[in-house]
C-alpha positions as CSV (number, residue, x, y, z in Angstrom):
1,M,-108.4,-32.9,22.4
2,K,-107.1,-29.6,21.2
3,F,-106.8,-28.2,17.7
4,K,-104.2,-25.7,16.4
5,S,-103.4,-24.4,13.0
6,T,-100.4,-22.5,11.7
7,S,-98.5,-21.9,8.5
8,F,-95.0,-21.0,7.4
9,K,-93.4,-19.8,4.2
10,I,-90.9,-21.5,2.0
11,N,-88.7,-19.9,-0.7
12,S,-87.3,-22.0,-3.5
13,N,-84.2,-21.3,-5.6
14,K,-84.5,-23.7,-8.5
15,P,-87.2,-24.9,-11.0
16,F,-87.3,-28.3,-9.2
17,E,-86.2,-28.4,-5.6
18,I,-86.8,-30.8,-2.7
19,I,-86.7,-29.1,0.7
20,D,-86.7,-31.0,3.9
21,I,-89.2,-29.4,6.3
22,T,-89.2,-32.0,9.0
23,N,-87.4,-29.8,11.6
24,K,-89.6,-26.9,10.9
25,I,-92.7,-29.0,11.5
26,N,-91.3,-30.5,14.7
27,Q,-90.6,-27.0,16.0
28,E,-94.2,-26.0,15.3
29,I,-95.5,-29.1,17.1
30,A,-93.3,-28.5,20.1
31,S,-94.4,-24.8,20.3
32,F,-98.0,-25.9,20.8
33,G,-97.1,-28.5,23.4
34,A,-98.6,-31.3,21.3
35,N,-97.4,-34.5,22.9
36,E,-99.6,-37.1,21.1
37,G,-101.9,-36.6,18.1
38,I,-101.8,-36.0,14.3
39,V,-100.7,-33.3,12.0
40,N,-101.8,-32.6,8.5
41,I,-99.2,-30.8,6.3
42,F,-100.7,-29.1,3.3
43,S,-99.2,-27.1,0.4
44,K,-101.5,-24.4,-0.9
45,H,-100.0,-24.5,-4.4
46,S,-100.9,-26.6,-7.4
47,T,-97.3,-26.8,-8.6
48,S,-95.8,-28.2,-5.5
49,A,-96.1,-31.3,-3.3
50,I,-95.7,-32.6,0.2
51,V,-94.1,-36.1,0.4
52,V,-92.6,-38.5,3.0
53,N,-89.5,-40.4,2.0
54,E,-85.8,-40.9,2.7
55,N,-83.5,-38.0,2.7
56,E,-80.7,-39.6,0.7
57,T,-79.1,-37.5,-2.1
58,G,-79.1,-40.2,-4.7
59,L,-82.8,-41.0,-4.1
60,L,-83.7,-37.4,-4.3
61,K,-81.9,-37.0,-7.6
62,D,-83.6,-40.2,-8.8
63,L,-87.0,-38.6,-8.0
64,E,-86.2,-35.6,-10.1
65,F,-84.9,-37.8,-12.9
66,T,-88.0,-40.0,-12.9
67,L,-90.5,-37.1,-12.8
68,S,-88.7,-35.3,-15.6
69,N,-88.7,-38.4,-17.8
70,L,-92.4,-39.2,-17.1
71,I,-93.5,-35.7,-17.9
72,S,-91.1,-33.9,-20.2
73,D,-90.8,-30.2,-20.8
74,E,-90.2,-31.1,-24.5
75,Y,-93.9,-31.6,-25.2
76,S,-96.5,-28.9,-25.9
77,Y,-99.3,-29.2,-23.4
78,Q,-102.7,-27.5,-23.6
79,H,-102.2,-25.7,-20.3
80,D,-99.0,-24.1,-21.5
81,K,-101.2,-21.7,-23.6
82,I,-102.2,-20.1,-20.3
83,D,-99.0,-19.9,-18.3
84,N,-96.4,-22.2,-19.6
85,N,-96.1,-24.5,-16.6
86,A,-98.2,-27.5,-17.5
87,S,-95.4,-30.0,-16.7
88,A,-95.3,-28.7,-13.1
89,H,-99.0,-29.2,-12.7
90,L,-98.9,-32.6,-14.2
91,K,-96.0,-33.7,-11.9
92,S,-98.1,-32.4,-9.0
93,F,-100.9,-34.7,-10.0
94,L,-98.6,-37.7,-9.5
95,L,-97.5,-36.6,-6.0
96,S,-99.7,-35.2,-3.2
97,S,-100.5,-31.8,-1.8
98,S,-100.7,-33.1,1.8
99,E,-99.6,-35.8,4.3
100,T,-101.1,-36.7,7.7
101,I,-98.6,-38.0,10.2
102,P,-98.9,-39.2,13.8
103,I,-97.3,-37.1,16.6
104,K,-95.5,-38.9,19.5
105,D,-93.4,-37.4,22.2
106,S,-94.0,-33.9,20.8
107,K,-92.6,-34.7,17.3
108,L,-93.4,-36.4,14.1
109,D,-93.6,-40.1,14.6
110,L,-91.7,-41.0,11.4
111,G,-89.8,-44.1,10.5
112,T,-86.0,-44.3,11.0
113,W,-85.2,-43.0,7.5
114,Q,-88.3,-40.8,6.8
115,S,-88.4,-37.1,6.4
116,V,-91.1,-34.7,5.2
117,F,-90.4,-32.7,2.0
118,F,-91.8,-29.7,0.3
119,I,-91.3,-30.3,-3.5
120,E,-91.1,-27.3,-5.7
121,L,-92.1,-28.0,-9.2
122,D,-92.4,-24.5,-10.7
123,G,-89.6,-22.4,-9.1
124,P,-87.9,-20.4,-8.1
125,R,-90.7,-19.0,-6.0
126,N,-90.9,-16.8,-2.9
127,S,-93.4,-17.2,-0.1
128,R,-94.8,-20.7,-0.8
129,N,-97.3,-21.4,1.9
130,V,-97.4,-24.6,3.9
131,S,-100.3,-25.1,6.4
132,L,-100.3,-27.3,9.5
133,A,-103.5,-28.5,11.2
134,I,-102.6,-30.2,14.5
135,I,-105.0,-32.3,16.6
136,F,-103.4,-33.3,19.9
137,E,-103.6,-34.1,23.6
């Protein structure tokens, strides 16, 4: 077994943005020659998330709609006294900062309709950091 780690940067352009990072992760896996194994994808930010789901425009809009209705910017939250982004932190609590996915044939072993997304909850931001930890044969 081998272990490799790497990271890459993401820039976001909107307050809420869903960015498909599947191809970038597959490029990194291939660059290490990882044929079979697992990869952990981790966002190093508490106002973002990593999720796996279908890359369908309507569904992605539905996610934004649902999160904005569950945690509204209309309320006054305690954390807003510090840096005015409590709703982004609260949305992040509902999602996940990481995903662990199998590797097969030197790429993510995802289902037919699945993609890996970085979700920006407090943008726009430059240089968001996503780390990969790959264990492979």
